[in-house]
C-alpha positions in Angstrom: 280.4 134.2 264.5 283.0 132.1 266.7 281.4 130.7 269.4 283.6 130.2 272.5 282.9 127.3 275.4 284.1 127.7 278.5 284.2 124.6 280.7 284.1 124.9 284.7 286.5 121.4 285.9 286.2 120.6 289.9 289.5 119.3 290.8 289.0 116.4 293.3 292.1 115.9 296.3 293.3 111.9 296.0 293.6 110.6 299.4 295.7 107.5 299.8 295.8 105.3 302.4 298.9 104.6 304.3 299.9 103.2 307.5 300.2 105.8 310.2 299.7 106.1 314.5 295.9 107.5 314.2 297.0 109.4 317.3 298.6 111.9 315.3 296.7 114.9 313.4 296.0 114.6 310.0 294.8 117.5 308.4 294.3 117.9 305.0 296.1 121.0 303.4 292.7 122.6 302.3 291.5 122.2 305.6 294.7 123.8 307.1 293.4 126.7 304.4 290.6 126.9 305.9 291.2 127.3 309.5 293.8 129.7 308.1 290.8 131.6 306.8 288.4 131.6 309.6 291.6 133.4 311.7 292.2 136.4 309.2 288.5 136.9 308.8 288.0 137.4 312.6 291.4 139.5 312.4 290.2 141.8 309.6 286.8 142.4 312.0 289.3 144.7 314.3 290.9 146.9 311.5 289.0 149.9 310.8 287.4 150.5 307.5 288.9 152.8 304.8 287.9 154.7 301.9 288.5 153.5 298.4 288.3 155.7 295.8 287.5 154.1 292.0 288.0 156.5 289.1 285.9 155.2 286.3 286.3 157.8 283.2 284.7 157.1 279.4 286.9 158.5 276.8 284.6 158.9 274.2 285.4 159.6 270.4 282.9 160.8 268.0 283.6 159.6 264.4 281.5 161.2 261.8 281.0 158.6 259.2 279.8 160.3 257.0 284.7 163.1 235.6 281.6 165.6 235.8 284.3 168.1 238.2 286.7 168.2 234.7 283.9 168.7 232.1 282.8 171.8 234.3 283.6 175.0 232.3 284.9 177.0 235.0 284.7 180.1 232.6 281.1 180.0 232.8 281.0 179.3 236.8 283.3 182.2 237.8 280.9 184.2 235.4 277.5 182.9 236.8 278.7 182.9 241.3 275.6 183.3 243.5 276.8 184.8 246.1 275.0 185.4 249.3 273.7 188.8 251.2 273.4 187.2 254.1 274.1 189.5 257.1 277.4 188.8 258.5 276.3 187.8 261.7 274.9 185.0 260.3 278.1 184.1 258.9 280.3 181.3 260.4 283.4 181.8 262.6 284.5 178.8 262.7 288.5 180.2 263.4 286.9 181.8 266.4 288.5 180.0 270.0 286.2 179.2 272.1 287.8 179.0 275.6 287.5 175.2 276.9 285.4 174.2 279.4 287.1 174.5 283.1 286.2 171.2 284.8 287.3 170.2 288.5 288.1 167.4 290.1 285.7 166.4 293.2 287.7 166.8 296.3 287.5 164.4 298.1 287.9 164.1 302.2 289.1 161.4 304.6 286.2 160.4 307.1 286.8 159.5 310.7 286.0 156.3 312.2 286.6 156.0 316.0 288.9 153.0 316.8 287.4 150.4 319.1 289.2 149.9 322.2 289.9 146.4 323.6 290.3 145.9 327.6 292.8 142.7 328.1 290.2 140.9 329.8 288.0 141.4 326.2 290.9 140.4 324.5 291.9 136.7 326.7 288.0 136.4 326.2 288.2 136.6 322.4 291.5 134.6 321.9 289.6 131.4 323.7 287.1 131.8 321.3 289.1 131.3 318.9 291.0 128.5 320.3 287.7 126.4 320.8 286.9 127.5 317.5 290.0 125.6 316.1 289.5 122.5 318.0 285.8 122.2 316.9 287.3 122.2 313.3 289.8 120.3 313.9 287.6 117.6 315.3 285.0 117.6 312.5 287.9 117.4 310.1 290.1 114.9 311.6 286.8 112.9 311.5 285.6 113.1 308.2 289.2 112.4 306.7 289.5 109.2 308.7 285.8 108.1 307.5 286.7 108.9 303.9 290.2 106.5 304.3 287.8 103.6 305.5 285.9 104.0 302.9 288.6 104.2 300.1 289.9 101.4 301.7 286.8 99.6 301.4 286.2 100.3 298.0 289.7 99.1 297.0 289.3 95.4 298.6 286.1 94.9 296.6 286.9 93.2 293.1 284.7 95.5 290.8 284.0 95.0 286.8 285.1 97.5 283.8 281.7 99.0 282.9 281.1 99.3 279.2 279.3 101.7 277.7 275.7 101.5 276.2 274.3 102.7 272.9 273.3 101.8 269.5 275.8 100.2 267.2 276.2 101.6 263.6 278.3 100.3 260.7 280.1 101.6 257.6 282.0 99.9 254.7 285.3 101.7 253.5 284.6 102.4 250.3 288.1 103.2 247.3 289.5 106.2 248.1 287.5 106.9 251.5 290.2 107.6 254.3 289.3 107.9 258.3 288.8 111.6 258.3 286.5 111.5 254.9 284.5 109.0 256.7 284.1 111.0 259.6 282.8 114.1 257.6 280.5 112.3 255.6 279.1 111.0 258.5 278.8 114.1 260.3 281.2 113.2 263.0 282.2 115.7 265.2 286.6 116.2 264.0 287.3 116.7 268.1 286.2 112.7 268.0 288.9 111.9 265.3 291.5 113.9 267.4 290.8 112.1 270.4 291.1 108.6 268.8 293.9 109.5 267.0 295.9 111.0 269.8 295.8 107.4 271.7 296.7 105.8 268.3 300.9 105.9 268.4 300.5 103.0 265.7 298.0 104.8 263.4 296.2 101.5 263.6 293.0 103.4 263.1 293.9 105.1 260.0 295.1 102.2 257.9 292.2 101.5 255.6 291.5 98.6 253.9 288.3 98.7 251.0 285.8 96.1 252.6 286.4 96.7 256.0 283.3 97.1 258.5 284.1 100.2 261.0 281.3 100.0 263.7 280.3 102.9 265.5 278.9 102.8 269.5 276.4 105.8 269.5 274.5 107.3 272.5 273.1 110.9 272.1 274.8 111.8 269.1 277.8 110.9 270.9 280.4 108.7 269.7 281.2 106.2 272.6 283.1 103.4 270.7 284.9 102.5 267.4 286.2 99.3 266.6 288.3 98.2 263.1 289.4 95.1 262.1 293.2 94.9 262.5 293.3 91.3 260.5 290.9 88.2 260.0 291.3 87.6 263.8 291.7 90.6 265.9 290.5 94.4 265.8 291.2 97.4 267.8 288.6 99.2 270.7 288.7 103.0 270.8 286.1 103.2 273.9 285.3 105.7 276.6 282.2 105.7 279.0 281.4 109.5 278.0 282.1 112.1 275.6 284.3 114.4 277.7 286.5 111.6 278.4 289.5 110.9 276.3 289.5 107.0 274.7 290.9 104.3 275.8 292.8 101.3 272.8 291.8 97.9 273.7 293.3 95.0 271.2 291.1 92.1 271.4 289.3 89.5 268.8 287.3 89.8 266.3 283.7 90.7 266.9 284.2 90.6 270.8 282.5 94.1 270.9 279.3 92.2 269.8 277.2 91.3 272.7 275.5 88.8 271.0 273.7 87.5 268.1 270.4 89.6 268.5 272.5 92.5 268.6 271.3 94.7 266.4 273.6 96.9 264.1 272.5 100.0 261.5 273.6 101.7 258.5 275.8 104.2 259.5 274.3 106.5 257.3 271.1 106.3 259.5 272.5 107.5 262.6 270.9 111.1 263.8 273.9 113.0 263.3 274.9 111.1 259.6 270.8 112.5 258.9 271.5 115.6 259.9 275.0 116.0 258.0 272.9 114.9 254.9 270.1 117.3 255.5 273.1 120.1 255.6 274.6 118.9 252.4 271.2 118.9 250.6 270.4 122.6 252.0 274.0 123.6 250.9 273.5 122.3 247.2 270.2 124.2 247.4 271.7 127.3 248.1 274.4 126.2 245.8 271.7 126.2 242.6 270.0 129.2 243.9 273.5 131.3 243.9 274.2 129.7 240.8 270.7 130.6 239.2 271.0 134.0 240.1 274.3 134.7 239.1 273.2 133.4 235.3 270.3 135.6 236.0 272.7 138.6 236.6 275.2 137.7 233.6 272.1 137.4 231.4 271.0 140.8 233.1 274.3 142.8 232.5 274.6 140.6 229.3 278.1 139.2 230.7 280.4 137.6 227.7 283.3 135.6 228.3 283.8 135.3 224.3 282.8 138.6 223.3 285.0 139.8 220.1 287.3 142.7 220.2 285.2 144.5 217.8 281.6 145.3 217.5 280.0 145.8 213.9 276.0 146.7 214.4 273.3 148.4 212.0 270.2 150.0 214.0 266.8 147.9 212.4 263.5 149.2 211.9 261.9 150.5 215.7 265.3 150.1 217.3 266.7 152.8 219.5 270.1 152.2 220.6 270.0 151.0 223.7 268.3 147.9 222.2 270.3 147.2 219.6 273.5 147.4 221.4 271.9 145.0 223.9 271.5 142.9 220.9 274.8 143.6 219.6 276.5 142.4 223.4 277.1 145.7 225.1 277.0 145.9 229.0 274.5 148.3 230.7 277.6 149.9 231.9 278.9 150.2 228.2 275.8 151.6 227.0 275.5 154.0 229.6 278.8 154.9 228.8 278.1 155.7 225.6 275.3 157.5 226.0 276.5 159.5 228.7 279.9 160.5 225.5 277.2 161.0 223.1 274.3 163.8 223.2 270.7 162.5 223.9 269.9 164.4 220.5 272.4 162.2 218.5 271.4 159.0 219.7 267.8 159.9 219.4 268.4 160.7 215.9 269.8 157.5 215.1 267.8 155.8 212.1 267.2 152.4 210.2 270.5 151.4 208.5 272.9 153.3 210.2 275.8 151.6 212.4 277.9 151.7 215.0 281.5 150.1 215.9 282.9 149.6 219.3 286.7 148.7 219.8 287.4 146.7 223.1 291.1 146.2 224.7 290.2 142.4 225.0 288.1 139.3 224.2 285.1 139.0 226.6 283.2 141.5 228.6 285.5 142.7 231.3 287.6 144.5 228.3 287.9 148.4 228.2 286.3 150.0 225.5 288.3 152.1 223.3 286.6 153.3 220.7 282.9 154.4 219.5 282.1 155.1 215.6 278.4 155.9 214.5 278.4 155.9 210.7 274.9 157.6 209.8 273.3 158.7 206.8 272.4 162.6 208.2 275.5 163.2 210.2 278.1 161.4 209.0 280.9 159.4 211.1 280.7 160.8 214.9 283.7 158.9 216.6 285.3 159.4 220.3 288.4 157.6 221.7 289.7 156.9 225.0 292.8 158.1 226.6 294.5 155.7 228.2 296.3 158.2 231.1 293.3 159.3 232.6 290.4 157.0 231.4 288.0 159.7 229.8 286.7 159.3 226.1 287.8 162.8 223.8 286.8 164.0 220.0 290.1 163.0 217.9 290.7 166.8 217.2 289.0 168.9 220.7 291.8 166.6 223.6 292.8 168.8 225.8 295.6 167.6 229.0 295.0 168.5 232.2 299.0 168.3 233.0 299.8 170.4 235.1 296.7 172.4 235.0 295.1 174.2 238.4 291.1 174.4 238.8 289.6 177.3 240.3 287.2 175.6 242.4 286.9 172.0 244.4 283.2 172.0 243.2 281.5 171.0 240.5 278.9 173.0 238.7 276.8 175.8 239.8 279.2 177.9 242.7 277.2 179.4 245.3 279.0 181.4 248.2 277.8 182.0 251.9 280.9 184.0 253.0 284.2 185.4 250.9 287.9 185.7 251.7 288.2 188.5 254.1 291.2 188.6 256.3 290.0 192.3 258.1 286.3 190.6 259.3 285.6 192.0 262.3 283.0 189.7 264.4 280.1 191.8 265.1 279.5 191.0 269.1 283.0 191.1 270.0 284.7 193.8 267.9 288.0 192.1 267.4 289.2 191.5 263.6 288.6 187.4 262.9 289.8 187.0 259.6 287.9 184.8 257.4 290.9 182.8 255.7 289.4 181.2 252.4 286.0 181.1 250.9 282.5 179.2 251.9 280.6 177.6 249.2 277.4 176.4 250.0 276.8 172.7 249.4 274.4 170.3 250.6 276.0 167.3 252.9 277.5 164.9 250.4 278.5 166.9 247.7 281.6 165.7 245.6 284.8 167.6 246.6 287.3 167.1 243.6 291.6 168.1 243.9 292.0 171.3 241.8 295.4 170.0 240.9 297.6 167.3 241.1 299.2 167.0 244.4 300.0 165.0 247.7 297.4 164.8 250.6 300.0 166.3 253.8 297.0 166.6 256.5 293.6 164.0 256.7 292.1 164.3 260.3 289.7 166.1 262.7 289.6 169.1 264.8 287.1 170.5 267.0 286.4 174.1 265.0 287.1 172.5 261.6 285.4 169.5 262.0 286.8 167.0 259.1 289.3 168.3 257.1 292.4 168.0 255.1 295.5 169.6 253.7 296.6 169.1 249.8 300.2 170.4 248.9 300.5 171.1 245.3 303.4 172.6 242.9 305.0 176.0 243.3 304.3 176.1 246.6 300.5 176.5 246.7 298.3 173.9 249.2 294.4 173.9 249.4 292.8 173.2 252.7 288.9 171.9 253.0 287.0 172.0 256.2 283.9 170.5 257.9 284.0 167.4 255.3 281.2 164.4 255.9 283.6 161.8 255.0 287.3 162.2 253.3 288.6 159.6 250.5 291.7 159.5 250.1 294.4 159.5 253.2 297.9 161.3 254.4 300.4 160.5 252.1 298.6 159.7 249.3 299.2 161.6 245.6 296.0 162.9 244.2 295.6 163.6 240.5 293.4 166.9 239.5 289.7 165.9 239.3 290.2 162.8 241.7 287.0 162.9 244.1 288.8 163.3 248.0 286.3 164.0 250.1 282.2 164.7 250.3 281.0 168.2 251.8 279.5 167.7 255.4 278.6 169.9 258.3 281.1 169.3 261.4 282.6 170.9 263.3 281.3 174.6 264.6 279.8 175.6 261.8 276.0 177.6 261.0 275.4 175.1 258.6 276.3 172.6 255.5 279.0 174.4 253.6 282.7 173.3 252.5 285.4 175.9 253.8 287.8 176.2 250.9 291.4 177.7 251.7 294.1 178.4 248.9 297.9 179.2 250.3 300.8 180.2 249.2 303.7 179.4 251.8 301.2 178.9 254.1 299.6 182.1 253.6 296.2 182.5 252.8 295.2 184.3 249.7 292.0 184.4 248.2 291.1 181.7 246.2 288.2 183.9 243.8 291.2 186.4 242.3 294.7 184.5 242.9 296.5 183.5 239.9 296.7 180.0 239.4 300.0 178.7 238.8 300.7 177.4 235.4 302.1 173.6 234.9 305.8 173.3 236.2 306.5 170.9 233.1 305.4 172.7 229.7 306.6 169.8 227.9 303.9 167.3 229.8 301.1 168.7 228.3 303.0 168.3 224.6 303.8 165.0 225.5 300.3 163.6 226.8 298.7 164.8 223.3 301.3 163.3 221.5 300.2 160.5 223.3 296.4 160.6 222.8 297.3 160.9 219.3 299.5 157.4 218.7 296.6 155.9 220.4 293.7 157.3 217.8 295.9 156.4 214.9 296.4 152.5 216.9 292.5 152.5 217.4 291.6 153.7 213.8 293.0 151.1 211.9 292.0 148.1 214.6 288.4 149.8 214.8 288.3 148.8 210.7 290.2 145.4 211.2 287.2 143.1 210.4 288.6 140.3 211.6 288.7 141.5 215.2 284.6 141.0 215.3 285.6 136.8 215.3 285.1 135.1 218.3 288.5 133.5 218.7 286.5 130.0 217.8 285.4 131.7 214.4 289.0 132.7 213.8 289.8 129.0 214.2 287.0 128.1 211.7 288.4 130.4 209.2 291.7 129.4 209.2 290.6 125.7 208.5 288.3 126.9 205.4 
């Protein structure tokens, strides 16, 4: 939070006494302006009032805040599509253009005000009243001015002693490594005070500290009014002011001149209220630091964080252990265990028995590294291995990897496909009887359902439209493009490059809809086609799939070699010890 303090300053005019003829009229500028103001107000009283029209319009915007996909078998999804048999009257006609409501501006009529008609006699009377008022004000102002001048002259003739500030004295000894800035910070004295001191200290006397010097502070109501520092064995510099809003004055004087008498009590600076508050704040910060450290240690323990974990983990299932328990002891983090459980069937992991072993290969030392390979060696099922594809981050069996280069999936959703309204270029509105084509397919989906890119492409639009709600358009290969309407959240921006299977949005109920759903279109050269029937494009680069397959095979060969390189199972310290032996 930024705290802004506003200070109101009052400016007072200085009147300097000079020799002059008192018979002459002397009026300060401020009083002349006052007299002019009186005449101005009086003149305005004779001006008819007019109409002042104030247009206060508010322009409000309503901003809606609002790798399983690739694993979905689209052939199964296509064979099990559920199509709603709802009446056409209940369909969403979001493409139907509803006329805009017309708003008429209010017509303001000028009101007629009768003007005041003054006679010549009445005008002369008003002018006489103004003249009398001006003379009265002039007399009062003149008397006040003369009286003020007399007071100033009387004070100038008096000999006034310089007033010194009062408060409690505190002493701070300069220790090795101290600077004036560090002393002020330690004593919790505001930086603004130090800034004001250094501003008047053009010679830098205050900044020149020597070990063992005694610096004195005069403090009143937590405000430093004076600071005294020795210059040499005979002189000292004193920075003084009467109140916190004042700037400091600098005085060079004899040593210890600031101490009124021998009975003056000088306390240790650490006991001043500011310093005590600063110490409490430091203690509180240290408590918070220790608590944060404790919580971080607990988090690291919970998440099994270990910066020294070796690149290879070799472990064996013990009696009574589950894979989860064994893996945690071996050094895998909860997220890594979840990844293994996701890529191996639950039944396979539950069938692990005492004596079954596994190896996990990582990209580097420490728990920030990526898993590259996981292999189980079991008595019943033999070996089970999966390897990371560095191109998409997914895990695949060595023989069951299918490249995704250039593929165009049928549906932008994962799981069971449910359709509320199909593509229909000849759909007729049940009320108007007009042809209102349905240029896409409405997928039934609750708000927040993930929407994925069905193919590689580029986002050419992402925004809001009254009927379509939040929607986006992606351009793909072969002049194909896809459209997504009524979204609750858009996860990408215009000009972003997207890849097949990437999360691009979440379904919603924005715009003109009859309920939550995803309106999905496929277009060729901006011409809508049926997403369920159109033949989707093949890869524009037939060799790309082969290249991806070859790259995966090369990685598998490398990972398999490292997976049985037992030296990787040692930490860097253990490797050093082994070499020493």
